[in-house]
C-alpha positions in Angstrom: 5.9 20.8 -50.4 2.3 19.1 -49.3 4.2 15.9 -49.3 7.2 17.2 -47.4 5.2 18.2 -44.5 2.9 15.1 -45.0 6.5 13.2 -44.4 7.0 15.5 -41.4 4.3 14.8 -39.4 4.3 11.1 -40.5 7.5 11.0 -39.1 6.6 12.9 -35.8 4.1 10.5 -35.5 6.3 7.5 -35.7 8.2 8.6 -33.3 5.8 9.9 -30.7 4.4 6.3 -31.3 7.9 5.0 -29.8 8.1 7.4 -27.3 5.1 6.0 -26.0 5.4 2.6 -26.3 9.1 3.5 -24.7 7.1 4.9 -21.2 4.6 1.1 -21.2 7.3 -0.6 -21.8 9.5 0.3 -19.2 6.9 0.8 -17.0 4.9 -1.3 -14.8 1.9 -1.4 -12.4 2.7 -1.9 -8.3 3.0 -5.6 -6.9 -0.8 -5.5 -6.0 -1.9 -5.0 -9.1 0.1 -7.6 -11.6 -2.1 -10.5 -10.1 1.1 -11.8 -7.7 -0.1 -12.3 -4.2 2.7 -10.1 -1.9 3.5 -13.2 0.4 6.3 -11.2 2.5 6.9 -7.6 2.9 11.1 -7.9 4.0 14.2 -5.5 4.1 12.3 -1.9 4.1 9.9 -1.3 0.9 10.4 -4.4 -0.4 7.6 -7.1 -1.9 9.1 -10.1 -1.7 7.7 -13.9 -2.9 8.3 -16.2 0.6 9.5 -19.3 -1.9 12.5 -16.8 -3.1 12.9 -14.4 -0.2 16.5 -15.6 0.9 18.0 -15.6 -2.6 16.5 -12.3 -2.9 17.5 -10.9 0.8 20.9 -12.3 -0.3 21.1 -10.6 -3.5 20.0 -7.1 -1.4 22.8 -7.4 1.2 24.9 -6.6 -1.8 23.2 -3.2 -2.2 23.2 -1.4 1.1 22.2 2.3 -1.7 18.7 0.4 -2.4 17.8 -0.1 1.1 15.1 2.1 1.1 14.3 1.6 -2.6 10.3 0.4 -3.3 11.3 -2.4 -5.2 8.2 -5.1 -5.5 9.2 -9.0 -6.8 6.2 -10.2 -8.2 5.9 -13.2 -10.4 4.9 -12.9 -13.6 5.0 -15.9 -16.6 4.6 -13.4 -19.0 8.2 -11.7 -18.9 9.0 -12.6 -23.0 12.5 -13.8 -23.5 13.6 -13.5 -20.0 13.9 -14.9 -16.7 13.3 -11.9 -15.3 12.7 -8.3 -15.8 13.3 -5.5 -14.2 11.0 -2.2 -15.0 10.4 1.5 -13.4 6.6 1.7 -11.9 5.0 4.7 -14.5 3.3 6.5 -11.9 6.4 6.4 -9.5 8.1 9.1 -12.2 5.9 12.2 -10.7 7.5 11.5 -7.3 10.7 12.3 -8.7 14.3 10.1 -9.4 14.7 9.8 -5.9 11.5 8.2 -5.2 10.5 5.8 -8.0 9.6 2.5 -7.0 10.8 -0.3 -8.9 9.1 -4.1 -10.0 11.0 -7.2 -11.0 9.4 -9.2 -12.6 10.3 -13.2 -12.5 9.2 -16.1 -14.2 7.3 -18.5 -11.8 8.6 -22.0 -14.1 12.4 -21.9 -15.8 11.8 -23.2 -18.7 13.9 -25.5 -20.6 13.9 -27.6 -24.1 12.4 -31.0 -22.7 11.5 -29.8 -19.3 11.0 -27.1 -16.6 10.9 -26.4 -12.6 9.4 -24.1 -10.7 11.8 -21.1 -10.0 12.7 -21.7 -6.6 14.5 -25.2 -7.6 17.1 -23.2 -9.2 20.1 -23.8 -7.3 20.4 -20.8 -5.1 23.9 -19.3 -5.7 22.5 -19.2 -9.6 19.5 -17.4 -8.5 21.2 -15.5 -6.5 23.5 -14.4 -9.4 20.1 -13.8 -11.4 18.7 -11.5 -8.8 22.1 -9.4 -8.2 21.5 -8.5 -12.1 18.4 -7.2 -11.9 19.5 -5.3 -8.7 22.6 -4.0 -11.4 19.5 -2.6 -14.1 17.3 -1.0 -10.4 21.4 0.7 -9.4 21.4 1.9 -13.3 18.1 2.6 -13.6 18.2 4.8 -10.0 21.2 6.8 -11.5 18.6 8.2 -14.3 16.4 11.3 -14.6 13.0 10.6 -15.9 13.8 12.7 -18.9 17.3 9.8 -19.2 14.9 7.1 -18.3 12.3 7.5 -21.4 15.3 8.6 -23.9 16.5 5.0 -22.4 14.0 3.5 -22.9 13.7 4.1 -26.7 17.3 3.0 -27.0 16.3 -0.1 -26.0 13.8 -0.7 -27.6 15.9 0.2 -31.4 18.9 0.1 -30.6 20.6 -3.5 -30.5 24.3 -1.8 -29.3 22.2 -0.1 -27.1 20.5 -3.3 -25.6 24.0 -4.7 -25.0 24.9 -1.7 -23.0 22.2 -1.6 -20.4 22.8 -5.7 -19.7 26.8 -5.3 -19.8 26.2 -2.5 -17.1 23.7 -4.6 -15.1 26.2 -7.0 -14.8 29.1 -4.7 -14.3 27.4 -2.9 -11.4 26.4 -6.6 -9.8 30.4 -7.4 -10.1 31.8 -3.9 -8.2 29.2 -5.1 -5.5 30.8 -8.4 -5.1 28.5 -10.5 -6.5 30.8 -11.8 -9.4 31.1 -15.2 -8.1 27.2 -15.4 -8.6 27.1 -13.6 -11.6 30.0 -16.1 -13.2 28.1 -19.0 -11.6 24.5 -18.1 -13.3 26.2 -17.2 -16.7 28.1 -20.3 -16.2 24.8 -22.7 -15.7 23.2 -20.8 -18.5 25.8 -21.3 -20.9 26.8 -24.7 -20.0 23.2 -26.3 -19.3 22.5 -28.6 -22.5 18.8 -28.5 -22.1 18.1 -25.0 -22.8 17.5 -23.4 -26.5 20.4 -22.3 -28.3 18.7 -19.0 -29.5 18.6 -18.3 -25.9 22.0 -19.2 -25.3 23.4 -16.8 -28.0 21.6 -14.3 -26.7 23.5 -14.4 -23.7 26.2 -14.9 -25.3 25.6 -11.6 -27.5 24.2 -9.2 -25.3 25.8 -10.0 -21.5 29.6 -9.7 -20.4 31.4 -13.3 -21.1 32.4 -15.4 -18.1 36.3 -14.8 -18.9 34.8 -10.7 -18.8 33.3 -11.0 -15.1 36.1 -13.1 -14.0 38.9 -10.3 -15.0 36.6 -7.6 -13.5 36.5 -9.5 -10.5 40.1 -9.8 -10.8 40.5 -5.9 -11.2 38.6 -5.4 -8.1 40.8 -7.6 -5.9 43.7 -6.3 -7.1 45.7 -4.2 -4.1 46.0 -0.4 -5.4 
């Protein structure tokens, strides 16, 4: 009986730990606290670095629903396995679902096997597609209430299948908003780049929509009803 009680307590502590980590992972601090300098504020409630402003503005133009949504685009070299990473800002949770702030972290360098370059040197259409995908995540987050977001964070960290669904949702949001050609260009740029790590390309193939699936979505959108 005592062993059973200890097991239950251990399980609760474990689940609590995952829950707290999920909150930490799927939240972030506002731009002014990240160490990144705000180079330009544009397009209503957006913090946008000057060097990638054209690509961000282009991607935002496809998401009129996000016009008044606070989003901080900041450079951060600690984006783990990703070139970019989208998260809600933790303290904005207390303002309710419709008043959250989001942050999109951008790795300042595009790192390949034998070389790297500043992210702003990546072709413009490719960057637009990348930002379009991240804004797809913001759209997905904005549709979820706080409890749904916390559960999303736990599942994102614990389930590879859920991670795949989240990434494909973001791709789908982007394509449905008219960014299909940009998303396709970004995908082909990654998959056909011989200087990118094989493990990274395999991750993209496994988790994201394939080029063929993107083309099928584009055709479906263009098909007359």
